[in-house]
C-alpha positions in Angstrom: -1.8 48.0 42.0 -4.8 47.9 44.7 -6.5 44.2 45.1 -9.9 43.2 46.5 -10.6 39.7 47.7 -14.3 39.4 48.0 -15.0 36.3 50.2 -18.5 34.6 49.2 -17.8 31.1 50.0 -19.4 30.4 53.3 -22.7 28.0 53.6 -24.6 30.9 55.5 -26.2 27.9 58.0 -28.0 30.5 59.7 -29.3 32.1 57.1 -32.8 30.4 56.8 -33.7 30.5 52.7 -33.5 28.1 50.2 -31.0 30.9 48.8 -27.2 31.5 50.0 -27.5 34.6 51.6 -24.9 35.7 49.4 -27.1 35.3 46.2 -30.4 36.5 48.2 -31.9 39.2 45.8 -31.8 42.7 46.9 -33.7 44.9 44.9 -32.1 44.5 41.5 -29.1 42.7 42.6 -27.8 39.6 44.8 -26.4 40.9 47.8 -23.0 39.6 46.6 -23.4 41.8 43.2 -24.1 44.2 45.0 -20.9 44.0 46.8 -18.6 43.8 43.8 -20.2 46.5 42.4 -18.8 49.1 45.4 -15.4 47.7 44.6 -15.2 47.4 40.8 -16.7 51.8 40.8 -14.0 52.7 43.3 -11.4 54.2 41.3 -8.4 53.2 43.5 -9.1 49.3 43.0 -7.6 47.9 39.9 -8.3 44.0 40.4 -11.0 42.3 41.6 -11.0 38.3 42.8 -13.9 36.6 43.7 -14.2 33.3 45.7 -17.3 31.2 45.9 -18.1 27.7 46.4 -18.0 25.0 43.6 -21.7 24.7 43.5 -22.0 28.1 42.3 -19.6 28.5 39.7 -22.2 28.2 36.9 -22.3 31.9 38.3 -19.0 33.1 37.2 -19.5 34.3 33.4 -22.4 36.4 34.6 -21.1 37.4 37.1 -17.4 39.1 34.9 -19.7 40.2 32.6 -21.0 43.1 35.1 -18.6 44.0 36.5 -15.1 44.5 34.5 -12.5 44.4 37.2 -13.1 41.2 37.9 -10.4 39.0 36.9 -11.2 35.6 39.1 -13.8 33.4 40.0 -12.4 31.2 42.0 -13.7 28.2 44.0 -13.5 28.4 47.9 -12.0 26.1 50.6 -13.3 24.2 53.8 -12.8 27.5 56.2 -12.6 31.1 55.1 -8.8 31.1 55.8 -8.5 28.5 52.9 -10.7 30.7 50.8 -8.6 33.5 51.2 -5.2 31.8 50.4 -6.7 30.6 47.5 -8.1 34.1 46.3 -4.0 35.4 47.0 -2.6 32.5 45.5 -4.4 33.5 42.4 -3.2 36.8 41.9 0.5 36.5 43.8 2.0 36.8 41.3 1.1 40.5 40.4 1.7 41.8 43.8 4.4 44.2 43.6 6.3 46.2 47.1 3.5 48.8 46.5 0.5 46.8 46.4 -2.4 47.0 48.5 -4.6 43.7 49.5 -8.0 44.2 50.7 -10.1 41.5 52.0 -13.8 41.6 52.2 -16.8 39.5 53.5 -19.1 38.6 50.3 -21.7 39.4 52.5 -21.2 43.0 53.5 -22.4 45.0 50.6 -23.6 48.1 52.1 -19.3 49.2 52.9 -19.0 52.5 51.1 -16.1 54.4 49.3 -15.3 56.4 51.9 -14.1 53.4 53.8 -12.2 51.7 51.4 -10.4 54.8 50.5 -9.9 55.0 54.5 -8.4 51.4 54.6 -6.3 52.3 51.1 -4.3 55.8 52.9 -4.1 54.0 56.2 -1.9 51.8 54.8 0.7 54.0 53.3 2.1 54.2 57.0 1.0 51.1 58.8 1.1 47.3 57.5 -2.1 46.2 58.2 -5.5 48.5 58.9 -8.8 47.2 60.2 -11.9 49.0 60.8 -13.7 49.2 64.2 -16.3 50.2 65.7 -16.8 50.7 69.5 -18.7 49.0 71.7 -21.7 50.6 72.7 -23.5 48.6 74.9 -22.7 47.4 78.2 -20.4 44.1 78.2 -20.6 41.1 81.0 -18.3 38.6 81.5 -20.3 35.3 82.8 -19.3 31.8 84.3 -20.4 28.4 82.4 -23.7 28.7 84.2 -24.2 32.5 82.5 -24.0 34.1 86.1 -22.1 37.6 86.0 -18.8 37.4 87.2 -17.8 41.0 86.1 -18.0 44.2 83.6 -15.5 44.7 81.0 -14.3 48.0 80.1 -15.9 48.5 76.9 -13.6 51.4 75.9 -10.8 48.8 75.2 -13.1 47.2 72.3 -13.8 47.0 68.7 -16.6 45.4 66.7 -14.3 44.5 63.7 -15.4 44.7 59.9 -13.6 44.7 56.5 -12.3 45.3 54.1 -9.4 44.8 56.0 -6.1 46.3 54.2 -2.7 44.4 54.1 0.7 44.5 52.2 1.8 42.0 49.9 3.6 40.1 52.8 0.2 38.9 54.0 0.3 35.9 51.3 3.8 34.7 52.7 2.1 34.8 56.3 -0.9 32.8 55.0 1.3 30.4 53.3 3.1 29.5 56.7 -0.1 29.3 58.4 -2.2 27.4 56.3 -1.7 24.1 57.4 -1.7 24.9 61.2 -4.6 24.0 63.5 -5.0 27.7 64.6 -8.1 29.5 64.5 -8.2 32.4 62.6 -11.7 34.2 62.6 -10.5 37.2 60.5 -7.4 37.7 58.6 -5.6 40.4 61.2 -5.4 37.2 63.5 -2.9 36.2 60.8 -0.6 38.9 61.7 -1.5 38.8 65.4 0.0 35.4 65.2 2.9 36.6 63.5 3.3 39.4 66.3 2.6 42.3 63.6 1.4 45.1 64.6 -2.5 46.2 63.2 -4.1 49.4 63.4 -7.9 49.7 63.9 -9.3 52.8 62.2 -12.8 53.5 62.2 -15.8 52.1 60.7 -19.4 52.7 59.7 -22.2 51.4 61.0 -24.0 50.7 58.2 -21.3 48.3 57.1 -23.4 45.1 58.3 -22.7 41.5 57.9 -25.7 39.9 56.7 -25.9 36.8 58.5 -29.7 35.7 59.2 -32.7 36.8 56.8 -34.0 39.2 59.4 -31.3 41.4 58.8 -32.7 41.8 55.3 -36.6 41.8 56.1 -36.6 44.6 59.2 -38.5 46.9 58.1 -35.9 49.5 58.6 -32.4 48.0 57.0 -29.5 49.6 57.9 -27.4 50.8 54.7 -30.0 50.7 52.2 -31.9 53.6 51.8 -34.5 51.8 49.4 -35.5 49.4 52.3 -36.1 52.1 55.1 -40.1 52.6 55.3 -39.1 55.8 56.9 -37.5 57.9 54.1 -38.0 61.3 53.1 -37.5 61.1 49.0 -37.4 63.8 46.7 -37.3 63.6 43.1 -35.4 65.8 40.9 -35.9 66.0 36.8 -32.8 67.5 34.3 -33.3 68.7 30.6 -30.6 70.2 28.9 -29.7 71.0 25.1 -26.7 71.8 23.6 -26.3 72.6 19.7 -23.5 71.1 17.4 -20.6 73.2 16.6 -17.8 72.3 14.2 -13.8 72.3 15.7 -15.4 71.1 19.0 -14.5 68.1 20.4 -17.6 65.7 21.9 -18.4 65.0 25.6 -21.0 62.7 27.1 -20.9 61.4 30.7 -17.1 62.5 31.2 -16.2 60.8 27.7 -14.7 61.6 24.8 -16.4 60.7 21.7 -15.3 59.4 18.3 -17.2 61.8 16.7 -16.8 64.3 13.7 -18.4 67.2 15.3 -18.6 68.7 18.9 -21.5 70.6 21.6 -21.6 74.2 21.6 -20.9 76.0 25.8 -19.2 77.3 27.8 -17.7 74.6 29.4 -17.0 71.2 27.4 -20.6 71.5 27.1 -21.6 67.4 28.2 -25.3 68.0 27.9 -25.8 64.3 29.9 -23.7 65.6 32.6 -25.5 68.8 32.9 -28.9 67.4 33.0 -27.7 64.9 35.8 -26.3 68.4 37.5 -29.9 70.0 37.2 -31.6 66.7 38.4 -29.4 66.7 41.6 -30.1 70.1 42.4 -33.9 70.0 41.9 -34.2 67.3 43.8 -31.8 69.0 46.8 -33.8 72.2 46.2 -30.6 74.3 44.7 -32.0 75.9 41.8 -30.1 74.8 38.5 -26.8 74.7 36.9 -26.7 78.2 35.7 -27.0 79.5 38.6 -24.2 77.4 40.1 -21.9 78.0 37.2 -22.9 80.8 35.1 -22.2 80.8 31.6 -20.2 84.4 31.4 -17.5 83.2 34.3 -13.9 82.6 32.9 -13.3 80.1 35.3 -16.0 77.6 34.0 -14.7 78.4 30.1 -14.3 75.0 28.8 -13.9 73.1 31.8 -14.5 69.4 32.4 -18.5 69.1 33.3 -17.5 66.1 35.7 -15.5 68.4 37.7 -18.9 70.3 37.7 -20.7 67.3 38.7 -18.1 66.8 41.5 -18.5 70.4 43.0 -22.5 69.7 42.9 -22.3 66.5 44.7 -19.8 67.4 47.5 -21.5 70.5 48.4 -25.2 69.7 48.0 -25.6 66.0 48.3 -23.0 63.8 49.9 -23.6 65.0 53.5 -27.6 65.8 52.8 -28.7 62.9 50.8 -28.4 58.9 49.8 -28.7 58.6 46.0 -31.3 55.8 45.2 -30.9 56.2 41.5 -30.7 57.6 38.0 -32.1 57.2 35.2 -31.1 58.8 31.7 -32.6 59.3 28.2 -30.3 60.7 25.7 -32.1 61.9 22.7 -30.2 62.5 19.0 -29.8 60.8 16.6 -25.9 60.1 16.2 -23.9 59.4 17.5 -24.6 55.8 18.7 -24.0 55.6 22.2 -23.7 51.5 22.9 -20.4 51.3 23.4 -19.3 53.9 25.0 -22.5 53.4 28.1 -20.4 51.2 30.4 -17.5 53.8 30.6 -20.1 56.8 31.5 -22.2 54.5 34.1 -18.4 53.9 36.0 -17.5 57.7 35.6 -21.0 58.4 37.2 -20.8 56.4 39.7 -17.2 57.0 41.1 -18.2 60.7 41.2 -21.4 60.0 43.1 -20.3 57.2 45.6 -23.2 55.0 44.0 -23.0 51.5 42.4 -22.8 51.2 38.8 -26.2 49.4 38.7 -28.1 52.5 40.1 -27.0 54.1 37.1 -29.6 53.4 33.8 -28.6 55.1 30.6 -30.9 54.7 27.5 -30.4 56.6 24.2 -33.1 57.3 21.4 -34.1 59.1 18.4 -37.3 61.3 17.4 -37.2 59.5 14.0 -36.2 62.3 12.2 -38.2 65.0 13.9 -37.3 68.0 15.6 -33.9 69.6 15.8 -32.7 66.1 17.4 -33.9 64.6 14.3 -32.1 67.6 11.5 -28.9 66.3 13.5 -28.8 69.6 14.8 -27.8 69.0 18.7 -28.4 66.6 21.5 -31.1 67.1 24.2 -30.4 64.8 27.5 -33.1 64.2 30.3 -32.6 62.9 33.7 -34.4 61.6 36.5 -32.8 60.9 40.3 -34.4 59.8 43.5 -32.7 60.8 46.7 -33.6 59.9 50.3 -32.6 62.4 53.3 -30.1 61.3 55.5 
């Protein structure tokens, strides 16, 4: 099992706002919620532990209601290492020899699924893995009066980020250093203290740590496409219809729905996913689902539409666009969709590498009018907003 400990117990003294930076509103979420959502939607993360200050514990129920993988929300300590140790202690009894533990700053909301996966995979062959980016500016060494005493070879230095990844031994090491007077500005320094090897992998420039209010208010906000004034936005609309057919299972959004009848189609007839595919293809200018996956091609017979969505994302979207949001409207009298919405949103966020909060699902009826009103089939409309990279 893989664990993510998200540390958000800082006081944020350099963040000149009446609201702590981790709870500053960013679009429709707080900075912390945006951070949690990335880990919550990652398929390889099983448990999330959030560490916050005592005066913010009243937010715990709200956070848990939004993110199903958040198992613990606990009070932090005086220093960062105290908070991390508390987070580790909360779930230490669940660690086994295969456990991987990621420790991440709560105010790095633009970490990607790709970076999380890279850290986890590198832990297969390393005891500790940390992401870093190379230093591009010239480094100078100065004396006490700020006069240059020499230049530093920048090729030997990295700017270190989170998430930092460890095996379960990190808990025992923290237990040994927690009462020392040593200074640890990041978690990898704990392993360095014990002369353990730490592997550095390539990080991401967009994975910034929010420190000051200016980090959020600058016109072009690195890592968040909706905050840039120079983005080339494109919009796509997808509409799909499938009629009911007896003897078929009903799939909507990659979820098997408990219903007496399914939808007719060459694939699994997932009308919701098909409409999303057409919206993405429309926005990116790549035709429609029938052109990409012909309904007379035997390789697509009864195929899961989630696989088709994944192919479209990887082929046309991933390297070219950031997805801002997707909005869906499912039209049918039956079945009722409410209890399935969270799982459908998770499926879409996992495949499309976006947060759950970037997916909105609505369901409506036509007041018994038309073919959906007569319960002859289901229709779905999708709209997506993409930002060209």
